[in-house]
Structures are given as structure tokens and as C-alpha cells.
C-alpha positions, 0 to 999 in steps of 0.5 A: 830904716832908710825907706822909713818916713820922719815926722817934723819932730824927728831931730828934736826927739833924737836931741832929747835922747829917744829910742827910735823905732819903726812904727806905722811906716815912720821912725818914731820915739818908743822911750826917752831917757826917763824910760816907759814906766816912769813916762806913764806915771809922769803923764799920770801925775803932771803932763806928757808930750806926745808927737802924733804927727804921723797920724793922718789929718783930713779936711771934708768939704762940700754940700751936704758932708755930714749927710755924705759922711753918715754913709761911711760911718755908723756915727751920728754926724748930722747931729754934731754941733758946731765945735764938737768932736766924736770918736767914729769908726769906718766899717766894711760890709760885713760889718767889721771895723776898717779904721778908728778914728775922730771927726769934728764940725768946724762949722763949714767942713769936717776935721777928721783924724785918722790912723797912721797905718790906715791913712793912705787907705782911708783917704782913697776910701773917703775919695772914692766913696764922698762924691762931690766932697772935696777930700783934702789931706792935710800935710804941712802941719804937725800933730801933738798930744798933750796928756795929763793933769797938769795939761790945761795949766801948761798950755794955757801959758801958750793959747787960751784953752781953759774953757773948753771941755772934753771933745770940744774942738777950737782954733786958738791964736798963739804965738806960733799961729792958729792952733786946732786944739780939741780937748781930747786924747788917748790916755784916759787922762784930761789934755788936748791934741793940738794941730799947728804949722809944721814951721812952728812945730819945733818951737811950740813943742820947745815952749811946752818942754820948758815947763817943768811939769812937761816931759816928752812921752814915747810910744811905750807908755803911751801904749800902757796909758791907753790900755789902762784906760781900756782904749782899743788899738786898731790892728789889735784889739779891733780890725776888719773881723771884729764888730763894733758890738763884738769890741764893746764899742756900742756906746760910739753908735748914737741911737739916731743910727740905730732907729728912726729915718737914719738909721742903717745906711752905712757899711755892714748895717745889717749885722751890726744893727742885728747884733744890737738886737740879738747880741754878739758871740764873742765879746771884748773884756777887761782880764786881771791876771793872777801875780804879777806877770802880764798875758800879752797879746796872742795868749791863747784862753781857755775855759779851764785850767786844764784840757779843751781848746782855745776859747779866745786870745789876748789882744793887748796885755802889758804891766799897768804902772798906775793900777800896779798890776798886769792887764790885758784884753781880749776876746771870750764867747759872750757867755764867759764875758760877765765881770768876775769869771775865771778864765785862764790864759797859757804863758809860757806852757803854763795856764794862769787864771785871770778874771773879767773885769770891767773897762776901764782899768783905771777911771778916766779923768776928762773934763766934763 
């Protein structure tokens, strides 16, 4: 693992008994002694603390930065008010997804958070395509996520965040310096993502963990939490070959980018807007397999119990501790994507039924 990077919280993870694994070029904690299932349920019932410092933090500054950024994403950037954040997508010329991201209007600049595996290419892409805009990678701040119904109470002991609503962003003072806080996350729970100076990060995390309601949570539970919430994992559920419409992410493309003066103008707009009008040939769906065995990623999907060629593939699958059942997401032809349709997945040479279901598998609990 010597060629892997480490976040500033690596030593703390080891101290806490984490099992470390390679992930997106980093050594990251996949689980702690509590175990994946208990970590998942702890987050749903209390507050889970995740190290997400491997992700890319970027500040964009310059004249008309919102308009410039709109040339790279199909989202309404100019209409985003100060102190608010949105989910976004970098698309390519074919309408596929280069990466998914979060971007926030912080007054005189945009703050962008991108996936760890894509951050080098994303930053290079922005520098090459945002003429006149300063693209600053933030390399001296850690990023942690505090998620769950008791997240607000735990963080409120350190910083005043109680008034924040889902997708609000704010710079909040604390004993650990200024915290860049967003009320968001990727678990389906209320919670926060907090950027903190590297030299304060370990002390800040220890202060949170001193709360009996807060536990350290690894990548294993993070994956099952986001899957129960019906959220895509880049590189699995979405990639350069999937369009936002195929991926059931139409909600992320605001009306201002689909009709009117600012419609289009982003990579792949012709295909993406045509799919808005006419539909896509395939669709990401939720699947609830019969029985207790999960249909995991790369399970081939069929229209019938016997015979025929595969019609699609599972992209994410696991057992859902909160729903107490297996769950999967995958792509199927649009005419087989209606809720209640039975699809067959081939598990260890045997086809088993799974029912198409609405996402998320478990309702989200964001503070609106």
C-alpha cells in the first residue's frame, strides 16, 4: 500500500481499530470494530462520522464565474442564491457523465466538491475549459461528514448550525477555526459535510467522537447507506456511458437549462435534451430481489426465467440493514422499467426474481 495516499486522519483511523483498504488511490477505513451492519444502523439511529478528505475541494473565482461554470454542467448555476448548494454533473459531448459533484454559491466564489477518483481529471478539465476563472484546489483542509438524526445536536455543541436547512452552506466559527459547513451528505439522513483546516482536523474529529451519540463509520456502511437512499455511486451506477436521463437524474437539471435563453450550451446538450423530450432507451431502476440473497454489481438481468439474452445489469447491490432485505440498482430497457415489473437476475447460475421498485428504498430524512 506504500504508493497509496493517506488523509490527515489516517493515524486516528488506525488508533480507532479501522480496517484500512485501497480506495480511489487512498488508504481508507472500510469498517471499524463495530462492523459494517452496526455502523449502518448506528448512523440511521444516532450520528455517524465519515472521513471524506480524499474528495476534491475546489474554489472557482472570476468574473461571471456562474455563467462560465454553466458551460460545463447542465445545472442552473446563475440562479443559485448565495448560501445555497446544488448537486451537479460534468457531462461529455456524447451526453455521458464525467463525474457528479456538489457546487455552492459562497458569494464571491463557487465552492465545488468532486469525487476522489476523478478529482485530478476534473481539476484539469476545469482549468482547461474555464477561461479567465481561477481554479484553486484546496489542499490544506480535511473534509468530514456527520450524518444521522443526532448529527445536528452533536455539531451544535461545537458550532452554531441549528438554523441551517438542507443544502444550505455557511462559514461557521468554532474553537477549531472557521468551518465550511454544508447541510448535506450522501446517506439519505439529515447531516453535514464540514471542511476544517488540516491542523485542526484531528482535534475537531476527536471532539465530535467524544459525544456518546457519535461513532466513526467506514466505507462499507457508507455504501449501504447511500444505496438504501437510492443515490448513485460514480463509476458504478453512472459513468461516461450513461446519460442523466438514463440515470433517472432529470430532477437535477433545472428548467432554466432546458427551455428559454439559457437552454443547452453544455456538453452533450443535444442528446440529453432530446432524451428529455423523447425518453431514453434504458433506465436506472431499483430492484427488490426475492429472498435474502443480494444481487450484487455485475449480476446479469433477464426478462424471463429461462432463455433469452441479458437485458441489463445490476450496478450496485447489497443487503439493506434498515429495510432488512436485499436491494439493487441497475439498468433495464425503458419498457421494462415500470414499478412492479418482475426481472430475473442470474445468481450463481440460477435465475432469481426481482421486482422493479421506486427509489429510494428508504425515505430520506433531510431537514427542509
